[in-house]
C-alpha positions as CSV (number, residue, x, y, z in Angstrom):
1,X,25.6,-0.8,-4.9
2,X,26.0,-1.7,-1.2
3,X,25.8,-5.5,-2.5
4,X,28.8,-5.3,-4.7
5,X,32.1,-7.1,-3.4
6,X,34.5,-5.0,-5.3
7,X,34.7,-1.7,-7.3
8,X,37.0,-0.7,-10.2
9,X,38.2,2.9,-10.1
10,X,39.1,4.2,-13.7
11,X,40.7,7.3,-14.3
12,X,40.1,8.5,-17.8
13,X,42.8,10.5,-20.1
14,X,42.5,11.3,-23.6
15,X,44.7,8.1,-24.7
16,X,44.5,5.8,-21.9
17,X,42.5,4.2,-18.6
18,X,44.3,3.9,-15.6
19,X,42.0,1.2,-13.8
20,X,42.4,0.2,-9.7
21,X,40.7,-2.6,-8.1
22,X,40.2,-1.5,-4.3
23,X,39.6,-4.7,-2.8
24,X,42.6,-6.3,-4.7
25,X,45.0,-3.3,-4.5
26,X,46.1,-3.8,-7.9
27,X,46.4,-1.5,-11.1
28,X,46.7,-1.7,-14.6
29,X,46.9,0.8,-17.8
30,X,44.7,0.3,-21.0
31,X,43.9,1.8,-24.3
32,X,41.1,4.4,-24.4
33,X,39.7,2.6,-27.0
34,X,37.2,-0.6,-28.0
35,X,40.7,-2.8,-27.9
36,X,41.3,-1.5,-24.3
37,X,37.9,-1.8,-22.9
38,X,38.1,-5.4,-24.0
39,X,40.9,-6.0,-22.2
40,X,39.9,-4.1,-19.1
41,X,36.8,-6.4,-18.7
42,X,39.1,-9.8,-19.2
43,X,41.5,-8.3,-16.7
44,X,39.0,-7.3,-14.2
45,X,37.2,-10.9,-14.5
46,X,40.4,-12.5,-13.9
47,X,41.5,-10.4,-11.0
48,X,38.0,-10.4,-9.0
49,X,37.5,-14.2,-9.8
50,X,34.0,-13.4,-11.0
51,X,32.4,-11.4,-7.6
52,X,30.1,-8.8,-7.9
53,X,31.6,-5.5,-9.3
54,X,31.0,-2.1,-10.6
55,X,33.2,0.3,-12.3
56,X,33.4,4.2,-11.3
57,X,35.2,6.9,-13.2
58,X,34.7,10.5,-13.5
59,X,32.9,12.2,-16.1
60,X,35.5,13.9,-18.5
61,X,33.2,14.8,-21.4
62,X,34.0,13.0,-24.7
63,X,36.6,10.8,-23.3
64,X,34.7,9.2,-20.8
65,X,31.7,9.0,-23.0
66,X,33.3,6.2,-25.3
67,X,33.8,4.3,-21.9
68,X,30.4,4.9,-20.8
69,X,28.7,3.8,-24.4
70,X,30.7,0.8,-24.3
71,X,29.8,-0.1,-20.7
72,X,26.3,0.7,-21.1
73,X,26.3,-1.8,-24.5
74,X,27.5,-4.8,-22.5
75,X,24.8,-4.2,-19.7
76,X,27.5,-3.6,-17.2
77,X,26.8,-1.5,-13.9
78,X,28.8,1.5,-13.5
79,X,28.7,5.2,-12.1
80,X,29.7,8.4,-13.4
81,X,30.8,10.8,-10.8
82,X,31.3,14.5,-10.9
83,X,35.2,15.2,-10.6
84,X,34.7,17.7,-8.0
85,X,32.9,15.3,-5.4
86,X,35.6,12.6,-5.8
87,X,38.3,15.4,-5.1
88,X,36.7,17.2,-2.2
89,X,36.1,13.5,-0.7
90,X,39.7,12.6,-1.2
91,X,40.9,14.9,1.6
92,X,44.4,16.5,1.5
93,X,46.4,15.0,-1.2
94,X,49.9,16.2,-2.2
95,X,50.5,13.9,-5.2
96,X,49.1,13.5,-8.5
97,X,49.5,10.7,-10.6
98,X,47.2,8.5,-13.1
99,X,47.6,5.8,-10.8
100,X,46.9,7.7,-7.5
101,X,43.7,9.1,-9.5
102,X,42.3,5.8,-10.0
103,X,42.9,4.4,-6.4
104,X,40.9,7.6,-5.1
105,X,38.4,7.2,-7.6
106,X,38.0,3.7,-6.2
107,X,38.2,4.6,-2.8
108,X,35.5,7.2,-3.0
109,X,33.2,4.5,-4.7
110,X,33.6,2.0,-2.1
111,X,33.1,4.3,0.6
112,X,30.1,5.7,-0.4
113,X,28.8,2.9,-2.4
114,X,25.3,2.7,-0.6
115,X,24.7,6.3,-1.6
116,X,25.6,5.9,-5.6
117,X,23.4,4.9,-8.2
118,X,23.9,3.3,-11.2
119,X,24.6,5.6,-14.4
120,X,22.6,5.4,-17.8
121,X,23.9,6.6,-21.2
122,X,21.5,9.5,-22.5
123,X,19.5,8.9,-26.1
124,X,21.3,9.8,-29.0
125,X,19.0,12.5,-29.4
126,X,19.9,13.8,-26.0
127,X,23.6,13.6,-26.6
128,X,23.0,15.3,-30.2
129,X,21.2,18.3,-28.6
130,X,24.1,18.8,-26.5
131,X,26.8,18.9,-28.7
132,X,24.7,21.2,-31.1
133,X,24.2,23.5,-28.2
134,X,27.7,23.6,-27.1
135,X,29.0,24.3,-30.4
136,X,26.2,27.0,-31.0
137,X,27.4,28.5,-27.8
138,X,31.1,28.0,-29.3
139,X,30.3,30.0,-32.6
140,X,28.4,32.9,-30.9
141,X,31.2,33.6,-28.9
142,X,33.5,33.6,-31.7
143,X,31.0,35.7,-33.9
144,X,30.8,38.5,-31.1
145,X,34.6,38.6,-31.1
146,X,34.9,39.0,-34.9
147,X,31.9,41.7,-34.6
148,X,34.0,43.6,-31.8
149,X,37.1,43.5,-34.2
150,X,35.3,44.8,-37.0
151,X,33.8,47.6,-34.9
152,X,37.3,48.5,-33.7
153,X,38.9,48.3,-37.3
154,X,36.0,50.6,-38.8
155,X,36.8,53.3,-36.3
156,X,40.6,53.2,-37.0
157,X,40.5,53.0,-40.6
158,X,39.9,56.0,-43.3
159,X,38.0,53.8,-45.7
160,X,36.5,50.7,-43.9
161,X,33.7,49.8,-46.9
162,X,37.0,49.3,-49.3
163,X,39.5,47.5,-46.8
164,X,40.5,43.9,-47.3
165,X,40.7,43.5,-43.4
166,X,37.1,44.5,-43.1
167,X,35.7,42.5,-46.0
168,X,37.1,39.5,-44.7
169,X,35.9,39.8,-41.3
170,X,32.5,40.9,-42.7
171,X,32.4,37.9,-45.0
172,X,33.2,35.4,-41.9
173,X,30.8,37.0,-39.4
174,X,28.0,36.5,-42.5
175,X,29.4,33.1,-42.8
176,X,29.2,31.9,-38.9
177,X,25.7,33.3,-38.5
178,X,24.7,31.1,-41.4
179,X,26.0,28.2,-39.5
180,X,24.6,29.1,-36.2
181,X,21.2,29.1,-38.2
182,X,21.9,25.9,-40.0
183,X,22.5,24.1,-36.3
184,X,19.3,25.9,-34.7
185,X,17.4,24.1,-37.8
186,X,19.0,20.9,-36.5
187,X,18.0,21.2,-33.1
188,X,14.5,22.4,-33.9
189,X,14.6,19.0,-36.0
190,X,15.5,16.9,-33.0
191,X,13.0,18.6,-31.0
192,X,10.4,18.1,-33.4
193,X,11.4,13.9,-34.0
194,X,11.2,13.6,-30.0
195,X,7.4,13.5,-28.8
196,X,8.4,14.1,-25.4
197,X,10.7,16.7,-26.0
198,X,8.4,18.2,-28.2
199,X,5.7,18.4,-25.7
200,X,8.0,20.1,-23.1
201,X,9.6,22.4,-25.6
202,X,6.1,23.5,-26.4
203,X,4.9,24.3,-22.6
204,X,8.5,25.8,-21.9
205,X,8.3,28.3,-24.6
206,X,4.8,29.5,-23.5
207,X,6.7,31.4,-20.5
208,X,7.5,35.1,-21.3
209,X,11.2,34.9,-21.6
210,X,12.0,31.6,-22.6
211,X,12.9,30.8,-26.2
212,X,14.4,28.4,-28.4
213,X,18.1,28.1,-26.4
214,X,17.2,28.4,-22.9
215,X,13.9,25.9,-23.5
216,X,16.6,23.5,-24.9
217,X,18.9,24.1,-22.2
218,X,16.7,23.3,-19.7
219,X,15.8,20.0,-21.4
220,X,19.1,19.0,-21.7
221,X,20.3,20.0,-18.1
222,X,17.2,18.5,-16.6
223,X,17.4,15.4,-18.6
224,X,14.0,16.4,-20.4
225,X,12.8,16.9,-16.5
226,X,14.1,13.4,-15.1
227,X,17.1,14.3,-13.7
228,X,15.6,16.4,-10.6
229,X,12.8,15.9,-8.5
230,X,12.0,19.5,-7.9
231,X,12.5,22.6,-9.3
232,X,14.4,23.8,-5.8
233,X,17.2,21.0,-6.4
234,X,17.5,22.3,-10.0
235,X,18.0,25.9,-8.5
236,X,20.4,24.7,-6.5
237,X,22.3,23.0,-9.4
238,X,22.2,26.2,-11.4
239,X,23.5,28.3,-8.4
240,X,20.3,30.3,-8.2
241,X,19.2,28.8,-4.5
242,X,19.9,30.7,-1.6
243,X,22.0,28.9,1.5
244,X,22.5,30.1,5.2
245,X,25.7,30.9,6.7
246,X,26.0,30.9,10.3
247,X,27.8,29.3,13.1
248,X,27.2,30.0,16.7
249,X,26.5,33.3,17.8
250,X,28.9,35.2,16.3
251,X,28.9,34.4,12.4
252,X,25.6,35.1,10.6
253,X,25.3,36.2,7.3
254,X,22.6,36.5,5.1
255,X,21.7,34.1,2.6
256,X,23.6,33.8,-0.6
257,X,23.6,31.6,-3.8
258,X,26.7,29.3,-3.5
259,X,29.6,30.1,-6.1
260,X,29.4,26.4,-7.2
261,X,26.8,25.7,-10.0
262,X,26.3,25.8,-13.7
263,X,27.3,29.0,-15.0
264,X,26.2,28.9,-18.4
265,X,22.7,28.1,-17.0
266,X,22.9,30.6,-14.7
267,X,23.8,33.3,-17.1
268,X,21.1,31.8,-19.4
269,X,18.2,32.5,-16.7
270,X,19.6,35.9,-15.8
271,X,19.0,37.1,-19.6
272,X,15.5,35.1,-19.8
273,X,14.9,37.2,-16.5
274,X,15.6,40.4,-17.7
275,X,13.5,39.6,-20.8
276,X,10.4,38.3,-18.6
277,X,10.4,41.6,-16.7
278,X,10.1,43.3,-19.7
279,X,7.3,41.2,-21.2
280,X,5.5,39.6,-18.3
281,X,3.2,42.0,-16.5
282,X,2.9,39.6,-13.3
283,X,7.0,39.3,-13.1
284,X,7.4,42.9,-13.4
285,X,5.2,43.6,-10.6
286,X,7.1,40.9,-8.6
287,X,10.4,42.5,-9.5
288,X,9.4,46.0,-8.9
289,X,7.6,44.7,-5.3
290,X,10.9,43.3,-4.2
291,X,13.0,46.5,-5.3
292,X,10.4,48.4,-2.9
293,X,11.3,46.1,-0.4
294,X,15.0,47.7,-0.4
295,X,16.1,44.6,-2.4
296,X,19.3,45.0,-4.7
297,X,18.8,45.0,-8.4
298,X,20.9,41.5,-8.6
299,X,18.9,39.8,-5.4
300,X,15.7,40.6,-7.1
301,X,16.7,39.4,-10.4
302,X,17.7,36.1,-8.9
303,X,14.2,35.9,-7.5
304,X,12.8,36.2,-10.7
305,X,15.1,33.4,-12.3
306,X,13.8,31.3,-9.3
307,X,10.5,32.1,-10.2
308,X,10.9,31.1,-14.1
309,X,12.5,27.9,-13.0
310,X,9.5,27.1,-10.9
311,X,7.2,27.9,-13.5
312,X,9.1,25.7,-15.9
313,X,8.8,22.6,-13.8
314,X,5.2,23.6,-13.5
315,X,4.1,23.7,-16.8
316,X,5.9,20.4,-17.4
317,X,4.4,18.7,-14.3
318,X,0.8,20.0,-15.1
319,X,1.1,19.5,-18.8
320,X,-0.5,22.8,-19.6
321,X,0.8,25.9,-21.1
322,X,1.2,29.0,-18.8
323,X,-1.5,31.0,-18.5
324,X,-0.8,34.7,-16.9
325,X,-3.8,34.7,-14.8
326,X,-3.9,38.7,-14.5
327,X,-5.5,39.2,-17.4
328,X,-8.4,37.4,-16.8
329,X,-9.0,39.2,-13.0
330,X,-12.1,41.1,-12.2
């Protein structure tokens, strides 16, 4: 991106886009729809006078996805960056407006233009997979709340089998379970129609502790294992990689996982690790050995999490299912 002469920082909100040209020092607001995108491109072309320009904006989920899809359809170079990175690079900022946010995004893109790489829109199947996984997670959490309410109500009532509240809750729980099942069926259909996804899914599910949800989340978060160069990079992304913390001769702490990370992925890996310890003899021996060395349970669980991540990347890279070597040992 170092050869570009101008950058346009865009602050994306639900209804509007605030665009700021860094070199020209001009700002303008547009509507967050197709008409607004066309007006944005015309304004940038007129302002920058046809110099090489790229766009930068924060990843704000559905709001920024529409803009990314349009820019990608027009073959326009853009960078979709993490909001936290931009915020941390801005220093101390006491004021907050959409115009100022757009200027800070443009400043970030210009200062780091030699390190930034163009973003690309994920495939339709990949985008739908992400939406379905998020919706399934929402329904499961809602269902867990309803089950808790039903349990409490049954304890308090004298005749829970005939109470109207219990009947309504039970019907809602059954209905949501059917919806979760239909979402899972659609997820399996998406996986089966994509040859590369289907192959990686079969490889991942050959690992003990990894089922439908964890395998699909791994495929989604890794961009079907194209987003990260190594399992260690993905471990850092999930928040399971330990980092040093020391300064001089007086400050020295043991290695710890950083609090920044994908908490959902970390939680899923924790549950997968517990299941793997129960069903995989190698990981159970490894876990017990870590406990015997004096490590606490959560640290040992984290070691198993990293083992699972390493195995997942290994089977995908190798292209063959995982084999428990211990059962073939003499």
